[in-house]
Structure formats: C-alpha cells, structure tokens
N, CA, C and O atoms as CSV, one atom per row, in Angstrom:
chain,resi,resn,atom,element,x,y,z
A,1,MET,N,N,-7.914,12.994,20.322
A,1,MET,CA,C,-6.807,13.177,19.382
A,1,MET,C,C,-7.302,14.038,18.296
A,1,MET,O,O,-8.458,13.940,17.885
A,2,ALA,N,N,-6.414,14.917,17.801
A,2,ALA,CA,C,-6.865,15.787,16.580
A,2,ALA,C,C,-6.388,15.221,15.219
A,2,ALA,O,O,-5.345,14.630,14.940
A,3,LYS,N,N,-7.304,15.523,14.554
A,3,LYS,CA,C,-7.088,14.976,13.109
A,3,LYS,C,C,-6.864,16.089,12.143
A,3,LYS,O,O,-7.723,16.957,11.988
A,4,SER,N,N,-5.653,16.092,11.440
A,4,SER,CA,C,-5.435,16.957,10.351
A,4,SER,C,C,-6.394,16.878,9.251
A,4,SER,O,O,-6.674,15.795,8.736
A,5,VAL,N,N,-6.986,18.151,8.814
A,5,VAL,CA,C,-7.900,17.972,7.717
A,5,VAL,C,C,-7.219,18.120,6.379
A,5,VAL,O,O,-7.874,17.911,5.357
A,6,THR,N,N,-5.950,18.466,6.315
A,6,THR,CA,C,-5.199,18.610,4.964
A,6,THR,C,C,-4.482,17.396,4.447
A,6,THR,O,O,-4.062,17.415,3.290
A,7,ASN,N,N,-4.293,16.254,5.273
A,7,ASN,CA,C,-3.670,15.216,4.792
A,7,ASN,C,C,-4.650,14.182,4.157
A,7,ASN,O,O,-5.857,14.350,4.326
A,8,PHE,N,N,-4.221,13.189,3.480
A,8,PHE,CA,C,-5.057,12.221,2.718
A,8,PHE,C,C,-5.958,11.496,3.365
A,8,PHE,O,O,-7.143,11.494,3.032
A,9,SER,N,N,-5.489,10.807,4.354
A,9,SER,CA,C,-6.460,9.793,5.169
A,9,SER,C,C,-6.452,10.025,6.616
A,9,SER,O,O,-7.204,9.352,7.320
A,10,GLY,N,N,-5.707,10.876,7.115
A,10,GLY,CA,C,-5.671,11.152,8.668
A,10,GLY,C,C,-4.879,10.049,9.196
A,10,GLY,O,O,-4.831,10.035,10.426
A,11,ASN,N,N,-4.267,9.152,8.619
A,11,ASN,CA,C,-3.762,8.174,9.177
A,11,ASN,C,C,-2.169,7.752,8.590
A,11,ASN,O,O,-2.054,7.287,7.456
A,12,GLY,N,N,-1.192,7.925,9.315
A,12,GLY,CA,C,0.080,7.930,8.605
A,12,GLY,C,C,0.398,6.572,7.785
A,12,GLY,O,O,0.944,6.546,6.683
A,13,VAL,N,N,-0.037,5.461,8.513
A,13,VAL,CA,C,0.177,4.157,7.942
A,13,VAL,C,C,-0.668,4.008,6.638
A,13,VAL,O,O,-0.135,3.398,5.711
A,14,SER,N,N,-1.788,4.445,6.487
A,14,SER,CA,C,-2.550,4.590,5.378
A,14,SER,C,C,-2.001,5.442,4.184
A,14,SER,O,O,-2.059,5.135,2.994
A,15,ASP,N,N,-1.457,6.572,4.732
A,15,ASP,CA,C,-0.797,7.480,3.634
A,15,ASP,C,C,0.405,6.816,3.162
A,15,ASP,O,O,0.721,6.950,1.979
A,16,TRP,N,N,1.131,6.096,3.972
A,16,TRP,CA,C,2.292,5.205,3.547
A,16,TRP,C,C,1.956,4.174,2.485
A,16,TRP,O,O,2.595,3.984,1.450
A,17,LEU,N,N,0.825,3.511,2.900
A,17,LEU,CA,C,0.319,2.441,1.881
A,17,LEU,C,C,0.064,2.890,0.505
A,17,LEU,O,O,0.509,2.404,-0.535
A,18,ILE,N,N,-0.765,3.948,0.671
A,18,ILE,CA,C,-1.259,4.594,-0.466
A,18,ILE,C,C,-0.067,4.911,-1.456
A,18,ILE,O,O,-0.039,4.459,-2.601
A,19,GLN,N,N,1.026,5.818,-0.862
A,19,GLN,CA,C,1.950,6.010,-1.510
A,19,GLN,C,C,2.765,4.970,-2.109
A,19,GLN,O,O,3.138,5.156,-3.267
A,20,ARG,N,N,3.156,3.736,-1.411
A,20,ARG,CA,C,3.661,2.506,-2.052
A,20,ARG,C,C,2.789,1.941,-3.084
A,20,ARG,O,O,3.290,1.656,-4.171
A,21,VAL,N,N,1.700,1.769,-2.897
A,21,VAL,CA,C,0.648,1.137,-4.006
A,21,VAL,C,C,0.623,1.998,-5.072
A,21,VAL,O,O,0.732,1.471,-6.179
A,22,SER,N,N,0.497,3.294,-5.013
A,22,SER,CA,C,0.288,4.219,-6.146
A,22,SER,C,C,1.802,4.232,-6.883
A,22,SER,O,O,1.864,4.494,-8.084
A,23,ALA,N,N,2.762,4.000,-6.272
A,23,ALA,CA,C,4.216,3.991,-6.846
A,23,ALA,C,C,4.282,2.741,-7.807
A,23,ALA,O,O,4.713,2.818,-8.957
A,24,VAL,N,N,3.851,1.674,-7.269
A,24,VAL,CA,C,3.764,0.370,-8.018
A,24,VAL,C,C,2.906,0.545,-9.340
A,24,VAL,O,O,3.304,0.247,-10.466
A,25,VAL,N,N,1.769,1.032,-9.049
A,25,VAL,CA,C,0.851,1.261,-10.171
A,25,VAL,C,C,1.424,2.058,-11.172
A,25,VAL,O,O,1.340,1.698,-12.346
A,26,LEU,N,N,2.059,3.211,-10.824
A,26,LEU,CA,C,2.825,4.053,-11.717
A,26,LEU,C,C,3.962,3.462,-12.506
A,26,LEU,O,O,4.117,3.645,-13.714
A,27,ALA,N,N,4.827,2.663,-11.655
A,27,ALA,CA,C,5.826,1.824,-12.283
A,27,ALA,C,C,5.440,0.866,-13.361
A,27,ALA,O,O,6.067,0.817,-14.419
A,28,VAL,N,N,4.395,0.092,-13.095
A,28,VAL,CA,C,3.771,-0.971,-13.981
A,28,VAL,C,C,3.362,-0.122,-15.140
A,28,VAL,O,O,3.790,-0.391,-16.262
A,29,TYR,N,N,2.556,0.890,-14.937
A,29,TYR,CA,C,2.138,1.771,-16.197
A,29,TYR,C,C,3.117,2.048,-17.047
A,29,TYR,O,O,3.049,1.761,-18.242
A,30,LEU,N,N,4.330,2.760,-16.382
A,30,LEU,CA,C,5.475,3.203,-17.218
A,30,LEU,C,C,6.131,1.924,-18.187
A,30,LEU,O,O,6.475,1.991,-19.367
A,31,VAL,N,N,6.174,0.772,-17.281
A,31,VAL,CA,C,6.776,-0.490,-18.101
A,31,VAL,C,C,5.972,-0.759,-19.269
A,31,VAL,O,O,6.527,-0.846,-20.365
A,32,VAL,N,N,4.710,-0.900,-19.150
A,32,VAL,CA,C,3.610,-1.234,-20.050
A,32,VAL,C,C,3.714,-0.282,-21.293
A,32,VAL,O,O,3.917,-0.742,-22.417
A,33,VAL,N,N,3.569,1.044,-21.057
A,33,VAL,CA,C,3.619,2.061,-22.039
A,33,VAL,C,C,5.089,2.086,-22.772
A,33,VAL,O,O,5.201,2.231,-23.989
A,34,ALA,N,N,6.180,1.929,-21.894
A,34,ALA,CA,C,7.498,1.952,-22.656
A,34,ALA,C,C,7.687,0.739,-23.409
A,34,ALA,O,O,8.196,0.744,-24.530
A,35,GLY,N,N,7.270,-0.355,-22.789
A,35,GLY,CA,C,7.268,-1.566,-23.650
A,35,GLY,C,C,6.839,-1.576,-24.989
A,35,GLY,O,O,7.497,-1.969,-25.952
A,36,TRP,N,N,5.400,-1.002,-24.994
A,36,TRP,CA,C,4.734,-0.903,-26.158
A,36,TRP,C,C,5.454,0.029,-27.069
A,36,TRP,O,O,5.681,-0.368,-28.212
A,37,ALA,N,N,5.853,1.249,-26.699
A,37,ALA,CA,C,6.527,2.112,-27.581
A,37,ALA,C,C,7.868,1.455,-28.098
A,37,ALA,O,O,8.234,1.665,-29.255
A,38,LEU,N,N,8.569,0.694,-27.276
A,38,LEU,CA,C,9.847,-0.095,-27.710
A,38,LEU,C,C,9.427,-1.206,-28.709
A,38,LEU,O,O,10.131,-1.332,-29.710
A,39,PHE,N,N,8.507,-1.911,-28.571
A,39,PHE,CA,C,8.276,-3.122,-29.195
A,39,PHE,C,C,7.139,-3.229,-30.200
A,39,PHE,O,O,6.742,-4.273,-30.718
A,40,SER,N,N,6.615,-1.846,-30.428
A,40,SER,CA,C,5.382,-1.921,-31.339
A,40,SER,C,C,5.920,-1.451,-32.790
A,40,SER,O,O,7.033,-0.949,-32.941
A,41,SER,N,N,4.996,-1.674,-33.843
A,41,SER,CA,C,5.372,-1.115,-35.068
A,41,SER,C,C,5.269,0.393,-35.333
A,41,SER,O,O,5.603,0.927,-36.390
A,42,GLY,N,N,4.781,1.006,-34.285
A,42,GLY,CA,C,4.737,2.507,-34.208
A,42,GLY,C,C,3.553,3.018,-35.062
A,42,GLY,O,O,2.690,2.352,-35.635
A,43,GLY,N,N,3.724,4.392,-35.010
A,43,GLY,CA,C,2.499,5.048,-35.929
A,43,GLY,C,C,1.576,5.417,-35.045
A,43,GLY,O,O,1.277,4.696,-34.093
A,44,PHE,N,N,0.917,6.813,-35.315
A,44,PHE,CA,C,-0.110,7.254,-34.496
A,44,PHE,C,C,-1.391,6.572,-34.351
A,44,PHE,O,O,-2.003,6.711,-33.293
A,45,ASP,N,N,-1.896,5.812,-35.340
A,45,ASP,CA,C,-3.041,4.994,-35.443
A,45,ASP,C,C,-2.892,3.928,-34.673
A,45,ASP,O,O,-3.911,3.609,-34.060
A,46,ASN,N,N,-1.631,3.051,-34.448
A,46,ASN,CA,C,-1.431,2.084,-33.592
A,46,ASN,C,C,-1.477,2.551,-32.175
A,46,ASN,O,O,-2.123,1.940,-31.324
A,47,TRP,N,N,-0.782,3.650,-31.916
A,47,TRP,CA,C,-0.615,4.386,-30.551
A,47,TRP,C,C,-2.026,4.530,-30.031
A,47,TRP,O,O,-2.332,4.074,-28.930
A,48,HIS,N,N,-2.933,5.189,-30.850
A,48,HIS,CA,C,-4.301,5.665,-30.503
A,48,HIS,C,C,-5.106,4.521,-30.298
A,48,HIS,O,O,-5.932,4.543,-29.386
A,49,GLY,N,N,-4.976,3.477,-31.054
A,49,GLY,CA,C,-5.753,2.026,-30.798
A,49,GLY,C,C,-5.296,1.552,-29.612
A,49,GLY,O,O,-6.145,1.187,-28.799
A,50,PHE,N,N,-4.062,1.467,-29.306
A,50,PHE,CA,C,-3.600,0.853,-28.023
A,50,PHE,C,C,-4.037,1.795,-26.818
A,50,PHE,O,O,-4.506,1.266,-25.811
A,51,MET,N,N,-3.910,3.029,-26.885
A,51,MET,CA,C,-4.182,3.786,-25.673
A,51,MET,C,C,-5.906,3.846,-25.375
A,51,MET,O,O,-6.404,4.051,-24.268
A,52,MET,N,N,-6.568,3.642,-26.492
A,52,MET,CA,C,-7.992,3.870,-26.424
A,52,MET,C,C,-8.673,2.739,-26.333
A,52,MET,O,O,-9.899,2.846,-26.378
A,53,SER,N,N,-8.120,1.473,-26.193
A,53,SER,CA,C,-8.544,0.256,-25.824
A,53,SER,C,C,-8.919,0.184,-24.398
A,53,SER,O,O,-8.221,0.619,-23.482
A,54,MET,N,N,-10.164,-0.442,-24.256
A,54,MET,CA,C,-10.650,-0.441,-22.885
A,54,MET,C,C,-9.821,-0.731,-21.671
A,54,MET,O,O,-9.876,-0.073,-20.632
A,55,PRO,N,N,-9.026,-1.796,-21.889
A,55,PRO,CA,C,-8.045,-2.093,-20.697
A,55,PRO,C,C,-7.052,-0.931,-20.419
A,55,PRO,O,O,-6.766,-0.630,-19.261
A,56,MET,N,N,-6.538,-0.291,-21.473
A,56,MET,CA,C,-5.663,0.878,-21.375
A,56,MET,C,C,-6.363,2.072,-20.863
A,56,MET,O,O,-5.810,2.823,-20.060
A,57,LYS,N,N,-7.452,2.255,-21.261
A,57,LYS,CA,C,-8.365,3.400,-20.677
A,57,LYS,C,C,-8.493,3.287,-19.293
A,57,LYS,O,O,-8.330,4.280,-18.584
A,58,VAL,N,N,-8.775,2.161,-18.810
A,58,VAL,CA,C,-8.971,2.067,-17.189
A,58,VAL,C,C,-7.680,1.891,-16.569
A,58,VAL,O,O,-7.618,2.360,-15.432
A,59,PHE,N,N,-6.565,1.306,-17.036
A,59,PHE,CA,C,-5.415,1.220,-16.524
A,59,PHE,C,C,-4.842,2.820,-16.592
A,59,PHE,O,O,-4.297,3.267,-15.582
A,60,SER,N,N,-4.957,3.560,-17.640
A,60,SER,CA,C,-4.656,5.034,-17.602
A,60,SER,C,C,-5.378,5.828,-16.503
A,60,SER,O,O,-4.758,6.651,-15.830
A,61,ILE,N,N,-6.555,5.609,-16.337
A,61,ILE,CA,C,-7.257,6.523,-15.322
A,61,ILE,C,C,-6.802,5.915,-13.995
A,61,ILE,O,O,-6.686,6.726,-13.076
A,62,LEU,N,N,-6.535,4.699,-13.740
A,62,LEU,CA,C,-5.884,4.344,-12.506
A,62,LEU,C,C,-4.731,4.739,-12.262
A,62,LEU,O,O,-4.422,4.906,-11.082
A,63,ALA,N,N,-3.759,5.002,-13.324
A,63,ALA,CA,C,-2.442,5.684,-13.241
A,63,ALA,C,C,-2.695,7.101,-12.849
A,63,ALA,O,O,-1.932,7.607,-12.026
A,64,VAL,N,N,-3.666,7.790,-13.335
A,64,VAL,CA,C,-3.821,9.102,-13.195
A,64,VAL,C,C,-4.354,9.278,-11.587
A,64,VAL,O,O,-3.876,10.118,-10.824
A,65,LEU,N,N,-5.284,8.459,-11.270
A,65,LEU,CA,C,-5.681,8.540,-10.003
A,65,LEU,C,C,-4.586,8.228,-9.005
A,65,LEU,O,O,-4.501,8.871,-7.958
A,66,SER,N,N,-3.835,7.353,-9.278
A,66,SER,CA,C,-2.507,6.951,-8.468
A,66,SER,C,C,-1.689,8.089,-8.433
A,66,SER,O,O,-1.276,8.444,-7.329
A,67,LEU,N,N,-1.342,8.800,-9.543
A,67,LEU,CA,C,-0.521,9.984,-9.447
A,67,LEU,C,C,-0.997,11.225,-8.775
A,67,LEU,O,O,-0.205,12.077,-8.372
A,68,VAL,N,N,-2.285,11.328,-8.653
A,68,VAL,CA,C,-2.806,12.448,-7.981
A,68,VAL,C,C,-2.873,12.167,-6.445
A,68,VAL,O,O,-2.737,13.056,-5.605
A,69,GLY,N,N,-3.087,10.894,-6.161
A,69,GLY,CA,C,-3.001,10.496,-4.627
A,69,GLY,C,C,-1.378,10.694,-4.208
A,69,GLY,O,O,-0.889,11.398,-3.324
A,70,HIS,N,N,-0.790,9.875,-5.105
A,70,HIS,CA,C,0.783,10.024,-4.688
A,70,HIS,C,C,1.221,11.505,-4.541
A,70,HIS,O,O,1.831,11.852,-3.530
A,71,SER,N,N,0.919,12.395,-5.538
A,71,SER,CA,C,1.501,13.746,-5.531
A,71,SER,C,C,0.940,14.313,-4.297
A,71,SER,O,O,1.682,14.930,-3.532
A,72,TRP,N,N,-0.537,14.127,-3.994
A,72,TRP,CA,C,-0.902,14.926,-2.937
A,72,TRP,C,C,-0.327,14.395,-1.487
A,72,TRP,O,O,-0.221,15.241,-0.599
A,73,ILE,N,N,-0.036,13.337,-1.267
A,73,ILE,CA,C,0.555,13.002,-0.035
A,73,ILE,C,C,1.972,13.352,0.139
A,73,ILE,O,O,2.425,13.436,1.280
A,74,GLY,N,N,2.799,13.589,-1.013
A,74,GLY,CA,C,4.052,13.983,-1.081
A,74,GLY,C,C,4.135,15.226,-0.876
A,74,GLY,O,O,5.019,15.649,-0.131
A,75,ILE,N,N,3.221,16.098,-1.502
A,75,ILE,CA,C,3.175,17.636,-1.324
A,75,ILE,C,C,2.575,17.973,-0.024
A,75,ILE,O,O,2.912,19.023,0.524
A,76,TRP,N,N,1.665,17.138,0.557
A,76,TRP,CA,C,1.300,17.488,1.937
A,76,TRP,C,C,2.429,17.399,2.896
A,76,TRP,O,O,2.657,18.287,3.717
A,77,ALA,N,N,3.277,16.094,2.757
A,77,ALA,CA,C,4.374,16.050,3.638
A,77,ALA,C,C,5.450,17.008,3.534
A,77,ALA,O,O,6.072,17.337,4.544
A,78,ILE,N,N,5.751,17.536,2.270
A,78,ILE,CA,C,6.693,18.355,2.206
A,78,ILE,C,C,6.301,19.806,2.697
A,78,ILE,O,O,7.035,20.493,3.407
A,79,SER,N,N,5.046,20.193,2.231
A,79,SER,CA,C,4.588,21.522,2.515
A,79,SER,C,C,4.412,21.542,4.153
A,79,SER,O,O,4.622,22.616,4.717
A,80,THR,N,N,4.079,20.529,4.846
A,80,THR,CA,C,3.832,20.623,6.181
A,80,THR,C,C,5.280,20.746,6.959
A,80,THR,O,O,5.430,21.404,7.989
A,81,ASP,N,N,6.239,20.063,6.349
A,81,ASP,CA,C,7.645,20.092,6.879
A,81,ASP,C,C,8.399,21.376,6.725
A,81,ASP,O,O,9.212,21.738,7.576
A,82,TYR,N,N,8.128,22.086,5.613
A,82,TYR,CA,C,8.924,23.210,5.219
A,82,TYR,C,C,8.244,24.366,5.137
A,82,TYR,O,O,8.933,25.384,5.194
A,83,ILE,N,N,7.104,24.490,5.020
A,83,ILE,CA,C,6.165,25.742,5.035
A,83,ILE,C,C,5.623,25.910,6.389
A,83,ILE,O,O,4.618,25.257,6.669
A,84,LYS,N,N,6.109,26.644,7.220
A,84,LYS,CA,C,5.825,26.919,8.598
A,84,LYS,C,C,4.500,27.858,8.725
A,84,LYS,O,O,3.583,27.587,9.499
A,85,HIS,N,N,4.512,28.850,7.979
A,85,HIS,CA,C,3.508,29.952,7.873
A,85,HIS,C,C,2.201,29.326,7.549
A,85,HIS,O,O,2.111,28.847,6.419
A,86,THR,N,N,1.080,29.234,8.406
A,86,THR,CA,C,-0.177,28.492,8.087
A,86,THR,C,C,-0.827,28.935,6.868
A,86,THR,O,O,-1.271,28.112,6.068
A,87,VAL,N,N,-0.915,30.242,6.671
A,87,VAL,CA,C,-1.715,30.907,5.586
A,87,VAL,C,C,-0.952,30.606,4.325
A,87,VAL,O,O,-1.577,30.331,3.301
A,88,VAL,N,N,0.318,30.638,4.337
A,88,VAL,CA,C,1.202,30.255,3.146
A,88,VAL,C,C,0.980,28.959,2.792
A,88,VAL,O,O,0.730,28.678,1.620
A,89,ARG,N,N,1.044,28.021,3.762
A,89,ARG,CA,C,0.955,26.653,3.611
A,89,ARG,C,C,-0.276,26.277,3.022
A,89,ARG,O,O,-0.256,25.582,2.006
A,90,LEU,N,N,-1.374,26.654,3.540
A,90,LEU,CA,C,-2.794,26.328,3.095
A,90,LEU,C,C,-2.961,27.096,1.762
A,90,LEU,O,O,-3.652,26.538,0.910
A,91,ALA,N,N,-2.438,28.269,1.476
A,91,ALA,CA,C,-2.755,28.718,0.068
A,91,ALA,C,C,-2.001,27.821,-0.892
A,91,ALA,O,O,-2.572,27.359,-1.880
A,92,PHE,N,N,-0.779,27.575,-0.634
A,92,PHE,CA,C,0.014,26.365,-1.531
A,92,PHE,C,C,-0.600,25.085,-1.680
A,92,PHE,O,O,-0.622,24.496,-2.761
A,93,GLN,N,N,-1.126,24.612,-0.570
A,93,GLN,CA,C,-1.985,23.396,-0.679
A,93,GLN,C,C,-3.182,23.423,-1.404
A,93,GLN,O,O,-3.454,22.443,-2.097
A,94,VAL,N,N,-3.971,24.412,-1.360
A,94,VAL,CA,C,-5.149,24.778,-2.126
A,94,VAL,C,C,-4.695,24.894,-3.668
A,94,VAL,O,O,-5.285,24.227,-4.518
A,95,ALA,N,N,-3.732,25.674,-3.978
A,95,ALA,CA,C,-3.367,25.835,-5.285
A,95,ALA,C,C,-3.001,24.292,-5.783
A,95,ALA,O,O,-3.476,23.870,-6.838
A,96,VAL,N,N,-2.289,23.629,-5.110
A,96,VAL,CA,C,-1.903,22.219,-5.570
A,96,VAL,C,C,-3.085,21.366,-5.806
A,96,VAL,O,O,-3.182,20.741,-6.861
A,97,VAL,N,N,-4.038,21.299,-4.837
A,97,VAL,CA,C,-5.230,20.554,-4.828
A,97,VAL,C,C,-6.102,20.880,-6.330
A,97,VAL,O,O,-6.561,20.071,-7.135
A,98,LEU,N,N,-6.126,22.389,-6.351
A,98,LEU,CA,C,-6.808,22.882,-7.624
A,98,LEU,C,C,-6.296,22.201,-8.884
A,98,LEU,O,O,-7.007,21.590,-9.682
A,99,ALA,N,N,-4.774,22.402,-8.987
A,99,ALA,CA,C,-4.131,21.999,-10.180
A,99,ALA,C,C,-4.348,20.249,-10.283
A,99,ALA,O,O,-4.504,19.700,-11.373
A,100,LEU,N,N,-4.331,19.628,-9.212
A,100,LEU,CA,C,-4.444,18.390,-9.336
A,100,LEU,C,C,-5.814,17.771,-9.818
A,100,LEU,O,O,-5.949,16.743,-10.482
A,101,LEU,N,N,-6.919,18.713,-9.288
A,101,LEU,CA,C,-8.150,18.328,-9.935
A,101,LEU,C,C,-8.349,18.794,-11.402
A,101,LEU,O,O,-9.164,18.196,-12.104
A,102,VAL,N,N,-7.684,19.764,-11.857
A,102,VAL,CA,C,-7.724,20.143,-13.150
A,102,VAL,C,C,-7.075,19.099,-13.945
A,102,VAL,O,O,-7.550,18.760,-15.028
A,103,TYR,N,N,-5.968,18.550,-13.441
A,103,TYR,CA,C,-5.223,17.469,-14.367
A,103,TYR,C,C,-6.150,16.328,-14.411
A,103,TYR,O,O,-6.355,15.811,-15.509
A,104,MET,N,N,-6.755,15.854,-13.335
A,104,MET,CA,C,-7.561,14.686,-13.137
A,104,MET,C,C,-8.758,14.826,-14.203
A,104,MET,O,O,-9.043,13.932,-15.000
A,105,ILE,N,N,-9.362,15.949,-14.124
A,105,ILE,CA,C,-10.625,16.118,-15.058
A,105,ILE,C,C,-10.136,16.161,-16.327
A,105,ILE,O,O,-10.802,15.595,-17.195
A,106,TRP,N,N,-9.038,16.751,-16.657
A,106,TRP,CA,C,-8.460,16.867,-17.914
A,106,TRP,C,C,-8.203,15.368,-18.571
A,106,TRP,O,O,-8.525,15.105,-19.730
A,107,ALA,N,N,-7.609,14.470,-17.715
A,107,ALA,CA,C,-7.321,13.144,-18.118
A,107,ALA,C,C,-8.600,12.249,-18.337
A,107,ALA,O,O,-8.640,11.360,-19.188
A,108,LEU,N,N,-9.553,12.539,-17.562
A,108,LEU,CA,C,-10.952,12.019,-17.728
A,108,LEU,C,C,-11.557,12.269,-18.853
A,108,LEU,O,O,-12.224,11.406,-19.423
A,109,THR,N,N,-11.375,13.682,-19.392
A,109,THR,CA,C,-12.086,13.962,-20.683
A,109,THR,C,C,-11.077,13.600,-21.742
A,109,THR,O,O,-11.671,13.506,-22.816
A,110,ILE,N,N,-9.945,13.389,-21.853
A,110,ILE,CA,C,-9.079,12.848,-22.768
A,110,ILE,C,C,-9.569,11.370,-22.996
A,110,ILE,O,O,-9.866,10.992,-24.129
A,111,PHE,N,N,-9.647,10.554,-21.922
A,111,PHE,CA,C,-9.922,9.017,-22.083
A,111,PHE,C,C,-11.483,8.767,-22.169
A,111,PHE,O,O,-11.947,7.776,-22.733
A,112,TRP,N,N,-12.170,9.632,-21.633
A,112,TRP,CA,C,-13.617,9.347,-21.739
A,112,TRP,C,C,-14.513,10.217,-22.451
A,112,TRP,O,O,-15.691,9.894,-22.609
A,113,GLY,N,N,-13.998,11.404,-22.936
A,113,GLY,CA,C,-14.687,12.465,-23.429
A,113,GLY,C,C,-15.219,12.375,-24.782
A,113,GLY,O,O,-15.849,13.317,-25.262
C-alpha cells in the first residue's frame, strides 16, 4: 500500500481525529479569551497579565499547534481535491507549510521569547 508523504498522518482516521480534537481546542480557547474580554475590567496591563500567565501561555501554544495541524489537514484535503497539476499542488503545499512554520515560530517567540 502506498503512503502519501504530503498528508499529516498517513491515515484518514487519524487525520479526522486530529481535525476534531484541534477544533475543540480552538473552540475552547475562543470561549476562554472571549469570556475574559467580555467579563474583565479591561486594560492592556490586565490583558497582558492574563495572556502571559503560565496556564494561558501553555493554552495559547496548544491553540497555535492545534491551528497549524487543523490548517494543514484542511489545506492538504482541499489542495489534493482541487489542484490536479502535481507541481502546482506541491508548490502550493510547500508555501502553506512554510507560512504555517513562520506563524508557529512567531507565536512561540511572542509567548516564550
């Protein structure tokens, strides 16, 4: 059986599970951040203190990693369905991977730099 080297796990069930778990992580993160924004006293210092607390740093990095995994699986599925020319598809996927890596490194430097 041939294994595609461009998808995330090589297994459709694992990719599906990663998509669902990452979506839940992102939804919970959105609720936490939106809840804080709606019910806090506001101000940049409070926001900075909230976001730079250790639990939120860890949760934010988990959310970024979830976003990267979720995005890659979605982009891979869409690009393999709609971009039929192999060179164009691989160039597009490489560009997306590079962008996701830059965003991930950027987020890591923001929270841990």
